[in-house]
N, C-alpha and C positions, 0 to 999 in steps of 0.2 A: 134339524133329524127328529124324526119322532121320539117319545118317551122310551117306548119298548125297543127301539134301535138303537140307543144310548144305554139303556140300562143292558142290554146285549153286548154291547161293547165293553160296558165294566166287568161285565161277567168273563169274556174273553180273555180281559188284560189283568184279571185277577188268576185265571188258569195259568197264564202264562208265568206270573210271577210266582206260583206255587210250584210248578213244575219246574222252575230254574231253581227253587229252594232245596228241590229234590234231586238237584244234580244234573238234571236234562240238559242237553242243549237243544234250544228252539232254533229249527232250521228254515221254516214257513209261518207265516200266520196268512188265514184268508188266501189260503193259494186257490186259483180258478183254474177250472179245464171246462171249457164252453158254460153251460148252464151249472157245472158241479162245483161246491165250493169244500175245501178241506179247512176246519176251524182253525188248529194247531198241528204242524207235523213236529214231533220233536224225536230225538235220539238218547239213548242212554247210553250209559258207560259202557256196555257190551254190544256196542253199535246195533241194537234193534231199533229199528223206525217204529215210533207211535204216531198213530194216525187216530186223532183227539177231536172229539164232538162236544162242544160246549154248550149246556142248555142251561139259562139263565131264567128266573122266574121271580118276580116281587114277592110271592109268598105260595107255600105248597098246599093251601086250602082249595078243594075240590079238585085239585089237578097231583097228576102222578107223573114229574118230567120224564121218568124212566119210560114211559108210555110214547114218549115222541121218538123213542130211537126203535120204529118199526122196522117192518122187513122191505120198505121203498127208501128210506135213511140206510139202511145198512147196504143195500144194493148201490145207493149213491157213492157211500163210503169208500168201498171195495172197488169200484169203477174209478174213482178219481184216485185212488192208491194207486191202482194199476198204472192210471197214466202217469203218475209222478214219476215212479220206479222205472217206467219205461221211456221217457222223457231224461229224464237224469242217468239212466243206464244203470240204477243201482242194483245191488246184489244183496238182499239182507232178509233177515226176517223181520214180519211187519206184525205189527198188535194193533188191534182196536181199542180204545179207551173210552171212556166216556166221564166229563165232568159235569157236575150238578151245582151251579150256583143258585142259590135261594137268598133274598133279602133287597135291601135297597140303600140308599146312601144315609138315608135318616138313621134307619136302625139296624145298620150289619149287614155283613154277611155271613154265610154258612156254606163253604165249599165240601162236595163229597167227590171221591177221586174212585172211579169204578175199573182197574187196569183188565185187560184182554175181556173186555164184557161181550164178547162172542168171535167166533170163529167162522168164516166165511165157507160157505158150502163148496164142495170142491166139485167141479162138473168135469166129466168125463167125455167123450165124444167117440 
């Protein structure tokens, strides 16, 4: 596995551990629907479904990881979440969160959690 893929998997594992410590129940990791994927699907004590995107980088030099959550990524997160709730016939509130993990195994990691990062645009017909 490529080094950046290994780093990404470490970041996702740290994010899962963080969420569990915060009292979340992890429903899924790396849930796929066609070509789309949700990094983490978690549920809090009030039964809100959290769709969590994890971005892991070895450093934040010359890169703002938050810029990786662009409009296309948001559309993919919403489409995947809609597929998940439809597939499992869920009726619950959904929240879109982001976790940024910066660091390396040698230097340690810093994790930043951004709950309710965005609200999808409502489409009307």
